[in-house]
All heavy atoms as an XYZ file, in Angstrom:
776
protein
N       2.769      7.449     26.136
C       1.628      6.593     26.373
C       2.115      5.346     27.105
O       3.129      4.757     26.741
C       0.989      6.215     25.036
C      -0.135      5.231     25.168
S      -0.882      4.661     23.612
C      -1.042      6.136     22.688
N       1.382      4.959     28.136
C       1.764      3.776     28.895
C       1.523      2.503     28.082
O       0.767      2.508     27.109
C       0.966      3.699     30.194
O      -0.377      3.325     29.923
N       2.163      1.439     28.501
C       1.984      0.158     27.827
C       0.529     -0.300     27.919
O      -0.028     -0.825     26.959
C       2.911     -0.889     28.453
C       2.865     -2.218     27.738
C       3.847     -3.218     28.312
O       4.940     -2.815     28.742
O       3.511     -4.410     28.331
N      -0.091     -0.066     29.069
C      -1.486     -0.473     29.261
C      -2.415      0.341     28.350
O      -3.370     -0.201     27.788
C      -1.893     -0.327     30.725
C      -3.273     -0.840     31.037
C      -3.400     -2.322     30.792
N      -4.770     -2.740     31.062
C      -5.282     -3.888     30.726
N      -4.536     -4.792     30.127
N      -6.522     -4.183     30.999
N      -2.155      1.626     28.191
C      -2.967      2.461     27.296
C      -2.836      1.980     25.855
O      -3.820      1.939     25.109
C      -2.565      3.920     27.422
N      -1.631      1.604     25.462
C      -1.419      1.072     24.118
C      -2.166     -0.245     23.941
O      -2.785     -0.481     22.905
C       0.076      0.885     23.833
C       0.368      0.395     22.432
C      -0.099      1.355     21.354
O      -0.042      2.568     21.511
N      -0.568      0.811     20.245
N      -2.133     -1.091     24.959
C      -2.860     -2.355     24.913
C      -4.359     -2.103     24.746
O      -5.025     -2.786     23.958
C      -2.599     -3.170     26.202
O      -1.205     -3.474     26.265
C      -3.400     -4.453     26.232
N      -4.892     -1.116     25.466
C      -6.317     -0.783     25.373
C      -6.663     -0.306     23.965
O      -7.703     -0.695     23.408
C      -6.683      0.274     26.408
N      -5.799      0.505     23.364
C      -6.053      0.985     22.002
C      -6.035     -0.164     21.000
O      -6.855     -0.217     20.085
C      -5.032      2.035     21.611
C      -5.288      3.354     22.266
C      -4.338      4.397     21.784
N      -4.614      5.638     22.467
C      -4.239      6.803     22.039
N      -3.548      6.905     20.925
N      -4.531      7.883     22.710
N      -5.104     -1.068     21.154
C      -5.032     -2.225     20.260
C      -6.254     -3.118     20.443
O      -6.797     -3.641     19.460
C      -3.746     -2.998     20.512
C      -2.512     -2.234     20.061
C      -1.203     -2.856     20.524
O      -1.217     -3.925     21.182
O      -0.146     -2.259     20.242
N      -6.693     -3.290     21.684
C      -7.889     -4.081     21.956
C      -9.112     -3.436     21.309
O      -9.921     -4.120     20.683
C      -8.084     -4.231     23.464
C      -9.310     -5.013     23.926
C      -9.287     -6.440     23.387
C      -9.371     -5.022     25.452
N      -9.253     -2.124     21.439
C     -10.382     -1.415     20.824
C     -10.372     -1.592     19.312
O     -11.420     -1.835     18.700
C     -10.347      0.061     21.199
N      -9.204     -1.481     18.704
C      -9.098     -1.656     17.249
C      -9.499     -3.070     16.843
O     -10.198     -3.258     15.842
C      -7.680     -1.347     16.787
N      -9.103     -4.058     17.621
C      -9.460     -5.436     17.341
C     -10.958     -5.668     17.523
O     -11.615     -6.283     16.684
C      -8.659     -6.380     18.239
C      -8.901     -7.836     17.913
O      -8.798     -8.206     16.714
O      -9.206     -8.609     18.836
N     -11.524     -5.160     18.614
C     -12.953     -5.318     18.893
C     -13.785     -4.659     17.788
O     -14.829     -5.177     17.389
C     -13.295     -4.735     20.285
C     -14.783     -4.535     20.462
C     -12.748     -5.639     21.381
N     -13.327     -3.534     17.272
C     -14.062     -2.806     16.235
C     -14.234     -3.622     14.955
O     -15.150     -3.359     14.175
C     -13.373     -1.483     15.922
N     -13.398     -4.617     14.738
C     -13.496     -5.449     13.533
C     -14.414     -6.652     13.729
O     -14.669     -7.384     12.778
C     -12.102     -5.957     13.097
O     -11.589     -6.853     14.087
C     -11.147     -4.804     12.871
N     -14.915     -6.857     14.918
C     -15.751     -8.016     15.231
C     -17.147     -7.857     14.639
O     -17.716     -6.773     14.655
C     -15.850     -8.167     16.760
C     -16.378     -9.488     17.186
N     -17.704     -9.814     17.130
C     -15.747    -10.579     17.682
C     -17.874    -11.043     17.575
N     -16.699    -11.522     17.909
N     -17.703     -8.968     14.118
C     -19.084     -8.941     13.630
C     -20.009     -8.503     14.753
O     -19.893     -8.972     15.884
C     -19.512    -10.334     13.149
C     -18.866    -10.716     11.829
O     -18.388     -9.804     11.115
O     -18.823    -11.920     11.527
N     -20.931     -7.620     14.441
C     -21.881     -7.137     15.430
C     -21.439     -5.872     16.135
O     -22.189     -5.284     16.901
N     -20.199     -5.433     15.892
C     -19.687     -4.206     16.499
C     -19.551     -3.149     15.407
O     -18.961     -3.404     14.369
C     -18.314     -4.447     17.181
C     -17.709     -3.132     17.660
C     -18.467     -5.423     18.327
N     -20.118     -1.980     15.655
C     -20.012     -0.883     14.690
C     -18.753     -0.068     14.883
O     -18.156      0.409     13.929
C     -21.215      0.036     14.805
C     -22.451     -0.559     14.206
C     -23.458      0.515     14.002
N     -24.542      0.011     13.181
C     -25.612      0.694     12.923
N     -25.765      1.901     13.405
N     -26.557      0.179     12.178
N     -18.362      0.126     16.144
C     -17.174      0.925     16.426
C     -16.724      0.641     17.854
O     -17.523      0.207     18.689
C     -17.486      2.416     16.270
C     -16.238      3.270     16.081
O     -15.120      2.708     16.027
O     -16.379      4.500     15.993
N     -15.456      0.894     18.129
C     -14.908      0.763     19.483
C     -13.730      1.709     19.598
O     -12.981      1.891     18.634
C     -14.467     -0.676     19.755
N     -13.574      2.335     20.752
C     -12.484      3.272     20.968
C     -12.208      3.413     22.450
O     -13.000      2.998     23.285
C     -12.805      4.635     20.351
C     -13.938      5.363     21.006
C     -13.853      6.243     22.048
C     -15.330      5.267     20.684
N     -15.105      6.704     22.384
C     -16.026      6.120     21.560
C     -16.049      4.538     19.743
C     -17.405      6.271     21.525
C     -17.426      4.693     19.713
C     -18.086      5.545     20.588
N     -11.066      4.006     22.760
C     -10.719      4.261     24.151
C     -11.066      5.707     24.494
O     -11.134      6.573     23.629
C      -9.225      4.023     24.424
O      -8.456      4.894     23.612
C      -8.844      2.573     24.166
N     -11.280      5.919     25.779
C     -11.564      7.257     26.310
C     -11.054      7.278     27.738
O     -10.692      6.234     28.295
C     -13.064      7.531     26.264
N     -11.004      8.471     28.322
C     -10.581      8.569     29.714
C     -11.644      9.296     30.508
O     -12.217     10.267     30.037
C      -9.270      9.335     29.850
C      -8.071      8.562     29.408
C      -6.738      9.180     29.723
C      -6.684     10.640     29.972
N      -5.339     11.166     30.181
N     -11.887      8.811     31.717
C     -12.644      9.599     32.680
C     -11.589     10.379     33.453
O     -10.415     10.388     33.092
C     -13.459      8.687     33.594
O     -12.604      7.996     34.483
N     -11.945     10.986     34.557
C     -10.944     11.728     35.314
C      -9.850     10.828     35.871
O      -8.714     11.237     36.003
C     -11.601     12.531     36.443
C     -12.237     13.780     35.940
C     -13.600     13.830     35.716
C     -11.476     14.894     35.649
C     -14.194     14.978     35.230
C     -12.056     16.051     35.159
C     -13.427     16.093     34.950
N     -10.193      9.585     36.197
C      -9.197      8.706     36.803
C      -9.044      7.352     36.113
O      -8.164      6.588     36.479
C      -9.542      8.426     38.284
O     -10.832      7.800     38.341
C      -9.547      9.697     39.102
N      -9.879      7.052     35.136
C      -9.894      5.708     34.573
C      -9.796      5.697     33.053
O     -10.229      6.617     32.373
C     -11.189      4.978     34.970
C     -11.340      4.843     36.461
O     -10.326      4.646     37.152
O     -12.481      4.937     36.955
N      -9.248      4.597     32.545
C      -9.213      4.320     31.106
C     -10.501      3.583     30.767
O     -10.853      2.601     31.433
C      -8.009      3.430     30.771
C      -7.926      3.007     29.339
C      -7.442      4.111     28.428
O      -6.533      4.838     28.749
N      -8.067      4.239     27.284
N     -11.220      4.032     29.759
C     -12.467      3.404     29.332
C     -12.303      2.826     27.938
O     -11.485      3.303     27.148
C     -13.611      4.423     29.308
C     -13.875      5.204     30.579
C     -14.930      6.265     30.324
C     -14.293      4.282     31.704
N     -13.112      1.833     27.638
C     -13.210      1.300     26.290
C     -14.693      1.318     25.957
O     -15.501      0.764     26.699
C     -12.646     -0.115     26.211
C     -12.323     -0.583     24.797
C     -11.145     -1.547     24.829
C     -13.487     -1.207     24.114
N     -15.050      2.005     24.887
C     -16.441      2.174     24.481
C     -16.692      1.315     23.252
O     -15.877      1.290     22.328
C     -16.742      3.655     24.170
C     -18.201      3.841     23.775
C     -16.382      4.535     25.359
N     -17.837      0.616     23.251
C     -18.206     -0.248     22.133
C     -19.602      0.141     21.672
O     -20.501      0.317     22.497
C     -18.197     -1.738     22.551
C     -18.619     -2.631     21.392
C     -16.826     -2.149     23.082
N     -19.782      0.275     20.352
C     -21.102      0.553     19.788
C     -21.556     -0.612     18.924
O     -20.760     -1.194     18.184
C     -21.074      1.823     18.927
C     -20.966      3.082     19.730
C     -21.047      4.334     18.884
O     -20.979      4.240     17.632
O     -21.163      5.416     19.483
N     -22.865     -0.908     19.042
C     -23.499     -1.939     18.226
C     -24.661     -1.294     17.473
O     -25.009     -0.143     17.717
C     -24.029     -3.094     19.092
O     -25.054     -2.596     19.961
C     -22.924     -3.748     19.901
N     -25.302     -2.051     16.606
C     -26.484     -1.563     15.901
C     -27.605     -1.309     16.906
O     -27.620     -1.913     17.989
C     -26.925     -2.584     14.861
N     -28.543     -0.423     16.570
C     -29.658     -0.154     17.485
C     -30.380     -1.439     17.874
O     -30.669     -2.281     17.025
C     -30.583      0.752     16.673
C     -29.710      1.373     15.643
C     -28.663      0.342     15.331
N     -30.622     -1.602     19.164
C     -31.336     -2.771     19.661
C     -30.524     -4.046     19.735
O     -31.039     -5.081     20.143
N     -29.262     -3.998     19.367
C     -28.417     -5.193     19.377
C     -27.537     -5.218     20.622
O     -26.883     -4.235     20.935
C     -27.537     -5.248     18.136
C     -28.302     -5.464     16.856
C     -29.019     -6.801     16.835
O     -28.430     -7.812     17.261
O     -30.170     -6.820     16.375
N     -27.485     -6.360     21.295
C     -26.596     -6.468     22.455
C     -25.145     -6.589     21.995
O     -24.863     -6.881     20.834
C     -27.053     -7.769     23.126
C     -27.596     -8.578     21.994
C     -28.227     -7.586     21.038
N     -24.251     -6.371     22.914
C     -22.834     -6.550     22.602
C     -22.589     -8.053     22.418
O     -23.108     -8.871     23.188
C     -21.949     -5.953     23.710
C     -20.506     -5.904     23.270
C     -22.109     -6.673     25.007
C     -19.656     -5.013     24.133
N     -21.870     -8.458     21.394
C     -21.634     -9.881     21.171
C     -20.943    -10.538     22.380
O     -20.048     -9.953     23.002
C     -20.721     -9.905     19.946
C     -21.020     -8.617     19.233
C     -21.287     -7.633     20.324
N     -21.366    -11.733     22.708
C     -20.831    -12.463     23.856
C     -19.317    -12.626     23.752
O     -18.605    -12.448     24.741
C     -21.511    -13.842     23.981
O     -22.920    -13.627     24.120
C     -20.983    -14.615     25.163
N     -18.818    -12.929     22.575
C     -17.373    -13.120     22.403
C     -16.607    -11.835     22.711
O     -15.515    -11.878     23.284
C     -17.061    -13.588     20.987
N     -17.168    -10.680     22.369
C     -16.523     -9.396     22.653
C     -16.515     -9.150     24.155
O     -15.494     -8.778     24.734
C     -17.227     -8.246     21.904
C     -16.733     -6.895     22.387
C     -17.022     -8.394     20.403
N     -17.654     -9.376     24.800
C     -17.733     -9.185     26.249
C     -16.736    -10.097     26.968
O     -16.037     -9.667     27.885
C     -19.149     -9.471     26.745
C     -19.343     -9.157     28.224
C     -20.759     -9.454     28.672
N     -21.743     -8.686     27.966
C     -22.146     -7.466     28.307
N     -21.587     -6.868     29.346
N     -23.073     -6.852     27.622
N     -16.639    -11.340     26.543
C     -15.703    -12.287     27.159
C     -14.259    -11.841     26.941
O     -13.426    -11.946     27.844
C     -15.929    -13.689     26.597
C     -17.227    -14.301     27.080
C     -17.574    -15.611     26.380
O     -16.898    -16.000     25.397
O     -18.551    -16.250     26.828
N     -13.953    -11.342     25.760
C     -12.596    -10.867     25.466
C     -12.233     -9.679     26.352
O     -11.140     -9.614     26.903
C     -12.511    -10.481     23.987
C     -11.249     -9.748     23.595
C     -10.121    -10.719     23.307
N      -8.862    -10.036     23.111
C      -8.438     -9.496     21.977
N      -9.188     -9.576     20.894
N      -7.272     -8.902     21.915
N     -13.152     -8.729     26.487
C     -12.895     -7.561     27.324
C     -12.695     -7.968     28.780
O     -11.791     -7.474     29.451
C     -14.029     -6.552     27.191
C     -14.141     -5.885     25.817
C     -15.405     -5.041     25.736
C     -12.917     -5.067     25.507
N     -13.525     -8.877     29.264
C     -13.391     -9.363     30.640
C     -12.042    -10.044     30.842
O     -11.357     -9.800     31.835
C     -14.538    -10.334     30.979
O     -15.788     -9.631     30.842
C     -14.419    -10.869     32.387
N     -11.648    -10.877     29.893
C     -10.364    -11.578     29.991
C      -9.187    -10.606     29.998
O      -8.152    -10.884     30.602
C     -10.220    -12.567     28.835
N      -9.356     -9.450     29.352
C      -8.288     -8.450     29.290
C      -8.388     -7.395     30.387
O      -7.720     -6.361     30.334
C      -8.273     -7.783     27.919
C      -7.675     -8.686     26.855
O      -6.743     -9.451     27.176
O      -8.121     -8.619     25.700
N      -9.237     -7.631     31.397
C      -9.278     -6.743     32.564
C     -10.246     -5.591     32.489
O     -10.136     -4.636     33.256
N     -11.237     -5.654     31.595
C     -12.250     -4.609     31.496
C     -13.569     -5.117     32.055
O     -13.953     -6.259     31.824
C     -12.434     -4.180     30.036
C     -11.284     -3.374     29.516
C     -10.119     -3.992     29.082
C     -11.349     -1.996     29.482
C      -9.049     -3.251     28.611
C     -10.276     -1.238     29.017
C      -9.124     -1.871     28.583
N     -14.277     -4.247     32.788
C     -15.568     -4.596     33.379
C     -16.562     -3.487     33.075
O     -16.184     -2.330     32.855
C     -15.430     -4.782     34.886
N     -17.847     -3.844     33.076
C     -18.898     -2.864     32.830
C     -18.798     -1.687     33.787
O     -18.574     -1.870     34.985
N     -18.962     -0.482     33.263
C     -18.781      0.733     34.058
C     -19.710      0.786     35.265
O     -19.274      1.175     36.360
C     -18.979      1.965     33.187
N     -20.969      0.406     35.114
C     -21.893      0.478     36.250
C     -21.472     -0.466     37.369
O     -21.633     -0.153     38.544
C     -23.325      0.166     35.812
C     -23.956      1.304     35.039
O     -23.298      2.352     34.870
O     -25.112      1.146     34.599
N     -20.915     -1.607     37.006
C     -20.416     -2.555     38.008
C     -19.216     -1.960     38.746
O     -19.142     -1.996     39.969
C     -20.016     -3.860     37.324
C     -19.412     -4.890     38.249
C     -18.943     -6.124     37.494
O     -19.270     -6.294     36.308
O     -18.229     -6.924     38.116
N     -18.289     -1.402     38.008
C     -17.080     -0.825     38.596
C     -17.424      0.349     39.501
O     -16.894      0.487     40.598
C     -16.085     -0.387     37.495
C     -14.921      0.387     38.082
C     -15.585     -1.608     36.721
N     -18.347      1.206     39.038
C     -18.701      2.404     39.791
C     -19.842      2.163     40.781
O     -20.317      3.094     41.413
C     -19.052      3.542     38.833
C     -17.907      3.929     37.930
C     -18.102      4.131     36.581
C     -16.607      4.078     38.432
C     -17.056      4.493     35.745
C     -15.557      4.417     37.605
C     -15.785      4.624     36.263
O     -14.740      4.971     35.437
N     -20.293      0.909     40.895
C     -21.340      0.511     41.838
C     -22.625      1.325     41.638
O     -23.166      1.915     42.570
C     -20.843      0.636     43.281
C     -21.712     -0.138     44.259
O     -22.369     -1.118     43.831
O     -21.765      0.248     45.439
N     -23.085      1.350     40.380
C     -24.319      2.042     40.015
C     -25.376      0.995     39.712
O     -25.157      0.117     38.882
C     -24.102      2.941     38.771
C     -25.401      3.579     38.325
C     -23.044      3.983     39.070
N     -26.502      1.092     40.388
C     -27.602      0.144     40.174
C     -28.574      0.673     39.120
O     -28.618      1.863     38.849
C     -28.375     -0.072     41.473
C     -27.555     -0.793     42.523
O     -26.678     -1.591     42.139
O     -27.787     -0.549     43.715
N     -29.352     -0.218     38.566
C     -30.437      0.203     37.691
C     -30.444     -0.475     36.343
O     -31.459     -1.009     35.929
N     -29.349     -0.455     35.632
C     -29.312     -1.049     34.293
C     -29.193     -2.566     34.389
O     -28.497     -3.089     35.250
C     -28.148     -0.484     33.493
N     -29.888     -3.246     33.507
C     -29.809     -4.707     33.474
C     -28.437     -5.180     33.006
O     -28.003     -6.273     33.327
C     -30.889     -5.263     32.555
N     -27.735     -4.334     32.257
C     -26.401     -4.643     31.748
C     -25.443     -3.600     32.298
O     -25.580     -2.410     32.014
C     -26.419     -4.598     30.220
C     -25.086     -4.942     29.589
O     -24.039     -4.800     30.257
O     -25.079     -5.342     28.425
N     -24.471     -4.026     33.077
C     -23.551     -3.097     33.747
C     -22.717     -2.273     32.780
O     -22.158     -1.261     33.162
C     -22.630     -3.870     34.696
N     -22.641     -2.677     31.526
C     -21.847     -1.931     30.553
C     -22.704     -0.994     29.703
O     -22.178     -0.137     29.003
C     -21.095     -2.899     29.635
N     -24.020     -1.135     29.742
C     -24.901     -0.353     28.874
C     -24.798      1.131     29.189
O     -24.929      1.552     30.332
C     -26.353     -0.816     29.030
C     -27.295     -0.155     28.078
C     -27.268     -0.473     26.732
C     -28.203      0.785     28.519
C     -28.133      0.142     25.839
C     -29.078      1.398     27.643
C     -29.045      1.073     26.297
N     -24.548      1.935     28.159
C     -24.384      3.382     28.347
C     -25.457      4.192     27.641
O     -25.540      5.385     27.834
C     -23.010      3.821     27.864
N     -26.270      3.547     26.818
C     -27.346      4.303     26.203
C     -27.757      3.814     24.837
O     -26.984      3.217     24.111
N     -29.027      4.092     24.535
C     -29.611      3.799     23.227
C     -29.660      5.113     22.462
O     -30.203      6.093     22.951
C     -31.029      3.253     23.409
C     -31.789      3.063     22.127
C     -31.366      1.818     21.382
O     -31.033      0.810     21.983
N     -31.359      1.891     20.071
N     -29.070      5.132     21.289
C     -29.072      6.312     20.451
C     -29.813      5.985     19.165
O     -30.134      4.830     18.902
C     -27.632      6.758     20.147
C     -26.881      7.111     21.397
C     -26.143      6.151     22.079
C     -26.936      8.392     21.910
C     -25.463      6.470     23.243
C     -26.265      8.722     23.081
C     -25.527      7.758     23.746
N     -30.077      6.978     18.368
C     -30.827      6.772     17.137
C     -30.135      5.762     16.222
O     -30.780      4.930     15.597
C     -31.000      8.098     16.404
C     -31.875      7.998     15.180
C     -32.123      9.348     14.566
O     -32.528     10.269     15.291
O     -31.907      9.458     13.342
N     -28.806      5.828     16.159
C     -28.083      4.980     15.209
C     -27.233      3.882     15.847
O     -26.508      3.175     15.148
C     -27.197      5.840     14.316
C     -26.128      6.598     15.104
O     -26.271      6.722     16.333
O     -25.153      7.054     14.478
N     -27.295      3.730     17.190
C     -26.481      2.693     17.832
C     -26.880      2.493     19.292
O     -27.656      3.257     19.842
C     -25.002      3.072     17.776
S     -24.583      4.488     18.824
N     -26.315      1.452     19.866
C     -26.334      1.236     21.313
C     -24.894      1.341     21.764
O     -23.992      0.863     21.081
C     -26.893     -0.145     21.678
C     -28.363     -0.147     21.698
C     -28.978     -1.355     22.391
O     -30.160     -1.454     22.340
N     -28.257     -2.250     23.011
N     -24.683      1.944     22.915
C     -23.322      2.173     23.386
C     -23.102      1.458     24.716
O     -23.975      1.452     25.583
C     -23.073      3.671     23.540
C     -21.630      4.012     23.802
C     -21.398      5.493     23.683
N     -21.549      5.911     22.288
C     -21.697      7.157     21.899
N     -21.720      8.130     22.783
N     -21.820      7.453     20.630
N     -21.897      0.890     24.849
C     -21.491      0.173     26.057
C     -20.151      0.729     26.525
O     -19.276      1.005     25.709
C     -21.342     -1.325     25.755
C     -22.634     -1.958     25.306
C     -23.017     -1.937     23.977
C     -23.481     -2.568     26.233
C     -24.208     -2.510     23.563
C     -24.675     -3.147     25.821
C     -25.029     -3.109     24.487
O     -26.215     -3.667     24.082
N     -19.989      0.869     27.858
C     -18.735      1.390     28.428
C     -18.115      0.353     29.352
O     -18.793     -0.205     30.209
C     -18.981      2.644     29.263
C     -19.406      3.832     28.508
C     -19.662      4.996     29.431
N     -20.610      4.581     30.463
C     -20.662      5.079     31.686
N     -19.838      6.013     32.066
N     -21.544      4.650     32.556
N     -16.820      0.158     29.184
C     -16.063     -0.753     30.026
C     -14.895      0.009     30.646
O     -14.279      0.845     29.995
C     -15.528     -1.926     29.200
C     -16.612     -2.809     28.663
C     -17.242     -2.503     27.471
C     -17.023     -3.926     29.369
C     -18.258     -3.302     26.976
C     -18.044     -4.730     28.881
C     -18.660     -4.419     27.678
N     -14.582     -0.305     31.895
C     -13.493      0.342     32.624
C     -12.318     -0.623     32.717
O     -12.506     -1.808     33.019
C     -13.947      0.749     34.049
C     -12.794      1.340     34.846
C     -15.119      1.718     33.974
N     -11.128     -0.121     32.475
C      -9.915     -0.921     32.629
C      -9.644     -1.078     34.126
O      -9.172     -0.150     34.776
C      -8.746     -0.240     31.936
C      -7.456     -1.035     32.042
O      -7.459     -2.140     32.628
O      -6.439     -0.542     31.539
N      -9.939     -2.239     34.659
C      -9.771     -2.463     36.098
C      -8.309     -2.613     36.495
O      -7.975     -2.453     37.661
C     -10.557     -3.704     36.563
O     -10.079     -4.859     35.861
C     -12.049     -3.531     36.306
N      -7.442     -2.890     35.530
C      -6.020     -3.050     35.845
C      -5.308     -1.719     36.049
O      -4.300     -1.653     36.741
C      -5.324     -3.864     34.752
C      -5.773     -5.315     34.745
C      -4.998     -6.157     33.759
O      -3.885     -5.766     33.351
O      -5.518     -7.220     33.390
N      -5.822     -0.644     35.438
C      -5.181      0.659     35.607
C      -6.100      1.644     36.333
O      -5.816      2.836     36.372
C      -4.778      1.235     34.249
O      -5.924      1.594     33.493
N      -7.156      1.140     36.922
C      -8.154      2.013     37.551
C      -7.514      2.943     38.577
O      -6.739      2.533     39.427
C      -9.239      1.178     38.235
C     -10.311      2.075     38.818
C     -11.625      1.392     38.921
N     -12.600      2.403     39.263
C     -13.287      2.430     40.375
N     -13.165      1.472     41.250
N     -14.137      3.411     40.613
N      -7.861      4.229     38.486
C      -7.397      5.224     39.427
C      -6.018      5.797     39.113
O      -5.555      6.683     39.808
N      -5.369      5.327     38.062
C      -4.006      5.784     37.757
C      -3.972      7.021     36.877
O      -2.936      7.646     36.752
C      -3.230      4.659     37.076
C      -2.994      3.473     37.962
C      -2.252      2.364     37.244
O      -1.745      2.544     36.140
N      -2.176      1.202     37.878
N      -5.091      7.375     36.261
C      -5.115      8.530     35.365
C      -5.431      9.784     36.166
O      -6.176      9.759     37.129
C      -6.171      8.319     34.261
C      -5.890      7.118     33.438
N      -5.016      7.122     32.391
C      -6.343      5.852     33.543
C      -4.948      5.925     31.875
N      -5.741      5.127     32.551
N      -4.893     10.881     35.722
C      -5.163     12.163     36.362
C      -5.500     13.183     35.295
O      -4.660     13.499     34.447
C      -3.957     12.661     37.165
C      -3.565     11.740     38.291
C      -4.630     11.780     39.402
N      -4.229     10.930     40.511
C      -4.744      9.730     40.744
N      -5.663      9.236     39.961
N      -4.347      9.035     41.785
N      -6.717     13.661     35.315
C      -7.139     14.715     34.410
C      -7.496     15.932     35.240
O      -8.076     15.817     36.311
C      -8.360     14.265     33.597
O      -8.021     13.197     32.763
N      -7.147     17.074     34.733
C      -7.386     18.303     35.464
C      -8.149     19.280     34.573
O      -7.905     19.359     33.375
C      -6.069     18.945     35.899
C      -5.274     18.039     36.796
C      -4.275     17.219     36.276
C      -5.544     17.972     38.160
C      -3.549     16.373     37.100
C      -4.832     17.119     38.987
C      -3.828     16.330     38.455
O      -3.128     15.491     39.272
N      -9.052     20.002     35.176
C      -9.786     21.052     34.472
C      -9.217     22.379     34.949
O      -9.134     22.641     36.138
C     -11.299     20.962     34.790
C     -12.026     22.093     34.107
C     -11.835     19.618     34.360
N      -8.822     23.199     34.011
C      -8.233     24.496     34.353
C      -9.166     25.600     33.935
O      -9.794     25.586     32.956
C      -6.868     24.662     33.645
C      -6.268     26.016     33.985
C      -5.954     23.549     34.019
């Protein structure tokens, strides 16, 4: 595991303990490291969490991927039991390689 991947995992673990956050974890797209954050239904991501992620090189997925439409570039969906937000690690963007066989 790269040092940056370890940093992302530690950041997710720290964010998961923040008031207003239900869960946080890392994931990978085909080329990028993601950090996913869940809050209670209808609750926005806490400002302090968003600021921490930005300071550590993470940006909302829609902003990174240049997708228009959502009022919040990190918003990934409203579910029955949570709201989900996706952030992309801009410092390691494009360095991951996933293959489907």
